[in-house]
C-alpha positions in Angstrom: -7.4 -4.0 -18.9 -10.6 -4.7 -17.1 -11.1 -5.0 -13.4 -11.0 -8.8 -13.5 -7.5 -8.8 -15.1 -6.2 -6.2 -12.7 -7.5 -8.4 -9.9 -5.8 -11.5 -11.2 -2.5 -9.6 -11.8 -2.4 -8.1 -8.3 -4.1 -10.7 -6.2 -6.5 -8.0 -5.0 -10.3 -8.8 -5.3 -12.4 -6.8 -7.6 -14.4 -5.7 -4.6 -11.3 -4.2 -3.0 -10.4 -2.5 -6.3 -13.8 -0.8 -6.3 -13.3 0.2 -2.7 -9.9 1.8 -3.5 -11.6 3.7 -6.3 -14.4 4.8 -3.8 -11.6 6.0 -1.5 -10.0 8.0 -4.2 -6.9 5.8 -4.4 -7.5 4.6 -7.9 -9.0 6.5 -10.9 -9.7 4.2 -13.8 -10.9 5.5 -17.1 -14.5 4.5 -18.0 -15.4 3.0 -21.4 -18.5 4.2 -23.2 -20.3 1.2 -21.7 -19.3 2.2 -18.2 -16.7 -0.5 -17.7 -13.6 0.4 -15.8 -10.4 0.5 -17.9 -7.0 0.1 -16.2 -3.5 0.4 -17.6 -0.1 -0.8 -16.4 0.3 2.2 -14.0 -2.8 1.0 -12.1 -1.2 -2.3 -11.4 1.9 -0.7 -9.9 -0.4 1.7 -7.9 -2.4 -1.2 -6.5 0.8 -3.0 -5.4 1.9 0.3 -3.7 -1.5 0.6 -2.0 -1.3 -3.0 -0.7 2.2 -2.4 0.5 1.2 0.7 2.5 -1.9 -1.0 3.9 0.3 -4.0 4.9 2.6 -1.6 6.7 -0.3 -0.4 8.7 -1.3 2.9 7.1 -5.0 3.8 6.8 -6.6 4.4 3.4 -7.2 8.0 4.5 -3.4 8.6 5.0 -2.6 6.6 1.9 -4.9 8.9 -0.1 -3.0 11.9 1.0 0.5 10.4 0.8 0.3 8.7 -2.6 0.5 11.9 -4.6 3.5 12.9 -2.6 5.2 9.5 -3.2 4.6 9.9 -6.9 6.2 13.3 -7.1 8.3 13.3 -3.9 10.9 15.7 -5.3 8.3 18.3 -6.3 5.7 17.9 -3.5 4.9 20.5 -0.9 4.2 19.5 2.6 0.7 19.9 3.8 -0.4 21.3 7.1 1.9 20.7 10.1 -0.8 18.5 11.8 -0.8 16.2 8.8 3.0 16.0 8.8 2.9 15.2 12.5 0.4 12.4 11.8 2.5 10.9 9.1 5.5 11.1 11.4 3.5 9.2 14.0 2.5 6.6 11.5 6.1 6.2 10.4 7.2 5.7 14.0 4.4 3.1 14.4 5.7 1.3 11.3 9.3 1.4 12.6 8.2 -0.2 15.8 6.3 -2.9 14.0 9.4 -3.5 11.8 11.6 -3.8 14.8 9.2 -6.4 16.3 9.0 -8.3 13.1 12.8 -8.3 12.8 13.1 -9.6 16.3 10.6 -12.4 15.7 12.3 -13.3 12.4 15.6 -13.6 14.2 14.0 -15.8 16.9 12.7 -18.1 14.2 16.0 -18.2 12.5 17.7 -19.1 15.8 15.2 -21.9 16.4 15.7 -23.3 12.9 19.4 -23.1 13.3 19.2 -25.0 16.6 17.0 -27.7 14.9 19.5 -28.1 12.0 22.4 -28.7 14.5 20.6 -31.6 16.2 
């Protein structure tokens, strides 16, 4: 598929898809005319990238973590400072999740109170 179709399937702009490629997060094949060619695996990868970005990870960390996620059982851990950085990012994500969960519960409580009126 071409970049426009991948963009439509994932809801990610073509500009962002080119940026992901620039950052090393996507590696499409190139047709003889230079057009990018994507397959189904690229669609899943874009969704995974979006999910990690939405969770607060940087493209730099995602670029390092993605190969490990793809082959988690066979991956070797990189340098200890990187592992420490990923642990910090994980902790930051857990804190955000706790905050979102608390806010979601408050909204549910509010809606429940409205429904009882």
